[in-house]
N, C-alpha and C positions, 0 to 999 in steps of 0.2 A: 698511682697507676691502678688499672683495673677497677675503676670507681663506678662504672655503669655497666649495664648488661649489653646494650647495643648503641652504636654510634652511627649516625647518618650524616654524610658530608657531601658537599658540592664544591670541591676545591677548584681554584683556577686551573685551567687545563695544563699549564706548564709547557706549552709548545712555542711560546713567543720569546724571542731573545730578551734576556733580562729576568725572566721568571722560569727558565728551564728547570724542570725537576721539582717544582714547588708542589705538584700534585702528589709526588712520592713523600714529601715532607708531611703533608696533611695526612696521608695514609698511615705513616709511621706513628704519628701522634694519636690518630684515631685508634689504632691497634693497641697502643699503650693504655688508652683509657677504657677500652671495652673488655668485658669478661667473656662474652660469647660470640659477638659478631659485629661486623662493620658493613655498612652499605655506602657505596660511594659512586658518584657519576664521573665518567671519564670519556674522552674522545675515543670512538671505536677504533680509530687508526692506531691507537697505542695499546690495544687489547693484548696482543702477544707479549709485548714488553712488560706490561703490568703483571700478567700471570706468571711469567718467568721470574720477575723481580720478587714478587710476594712469595712465591714458592721457595725461592732461595733463602728466605728468612727463617725457614724451619719447617719440619713436617707437621707442626701443629696448626699451620695455616692452610686452609682449604679454600680455593678461589673458584667462583662460579659467576658467569654472566647470567643474571636473572631477568634482564629486560634490555631490549634494544629500541631506541627511539630517536627522534630528531628534536633538537633544541633550536628554536627560532631565536637567534641572537640579533637584537636590534643594534643599530649604529649608536654607540654610547661614547666612544673615545675617538680622539683625533686620528689614531692609526687605523680605525675602521674605514674601509674604502666604499663599502656598499651600505645601502639603507638597512638591510637585514640579510642574514645568512642562515640557512639551515645546516646544522652541524649534526652528524651522526654520533650518537652518544650511547654508551653502555652503562647500565646500572650493574655494578659488580657487588657480590657479597663475599666477604671473607669470614669464614667460620673458624673460630679459635677453639681448638680441641686440646684441652689441658691434659687429657690422657696421653696424647702423643708426646707432650713436653715431659711428663712424669717418666715415661718409658726411657727417654733420652738421658735423664739424670740418673737412672738406676744403674 
């Protein structure tokens, strides 16, 4: 754990039946690997839930939306009904502050 400074991830969105919550699993793994920060793409519609969830993991995790954009998702799977869809996406940054963690242990 904590083997790299920064992790960048583009997890599955985790909003389709069968993969619900997989984006949170990716984030947890990324945070375990990172010493200082994680950057991760997520559907904007899940923003409030993500911020609340990550913040609940401890005071050493500081969450910020650093960019908002649209992803053009082409029809790639049988369950895709349209040729392409624009999805509102946030790039979030989680800064890991070891000082906060040390204060909790004192």
